[in-house]
N, C-alpha and C positions, 0 to 999 in steps of 0.2 A: 553629417551627424555620426557620432561614434556612440555606440552603446557600451558602457562599461558594466561589466557584472562584477559586483564586490564578493568577498567571501560572506559577508552578512546576507546577501541576496541568494547564495546558494544554500546557506543554512537555512533560511526560510523556506525556500523551495523543498529542501529535503525533509523539514518538519511537516509540511503540508503533505508530501507523499507518504510519509510514515503514517500519518493521521489517517489519510484515505485507505491505506493498506489495513490498518488496524481496524477501521470501519468493516471492510470487507471480511476480515478474518472473524470478527465477532458475529457478523451476519451469517457466515458459513457455520460457525459453532452453535448458533441458535438451531439452525436446520438440523444439524447433527444430533443435538439432544432431543429434539422432538422426534427423530426417527428413532433414536435409542430407547425413548419411553415406548413407542409402538412395538418396537422388537421385544423389550421386556414384557410388556403385557400379553404378546403372543406367546412367548415362552411360558408364562404364568398360566395361560389358559391350556397350553398344550400339557404343562406338568399335571394340572388338575384332571385332564382326561386321562392320562396315563395312570395316575393314581387310581381313578375310578376304575379302569380296565383292571388293574392289579388287585385293588381291594374288593372288587365283587366276588371273584372265586374264592379268596381267602375268607371272607365273610361268610360265604354260602358253606364252605367246608368247616368253619367254626361253628355254625348253627347245627349241621349235621352231627358233628362230633359230640356237641352238648346233648343233642336229642338221644344219640345212641348211649352216651354215658348215663343219661337220666333213665333211659329204659332199662339199661342193665342193673343200675342201682334199684330201681323199683322191683325188678324180677328177684333179685337177691333178698330183698327184704320181704316180699310178699310169701315166698316158698322157701322157707329154710329146710334143708334136707334132713328128713328124720333118719335116724340111726336105728336100724333093725337090732333088736336084741338077740343075741346068739344064745341065750339060755333057753333051754328046752323045758317044757311044761311037764310035770309028771302026773 
């Protein structure tokens, strides 16, 4: 018994092999995208933490400066400096 492999058989086997490889590649892409989503979520949380760390001192400094500015404005409005008259009374 001789088995003859035709070019049609080789093409069919090649198509099956390509289909199996495509399924494996798509399967790996699925896991890669899931991992990328996890990484992006972690980056987002780290970014929020860094933003909080940076913004707290800036916010505190801003509030302190506003309080100082308000205090200085109130002091300048409450006590206007009186000019002493240089005229002598006779």
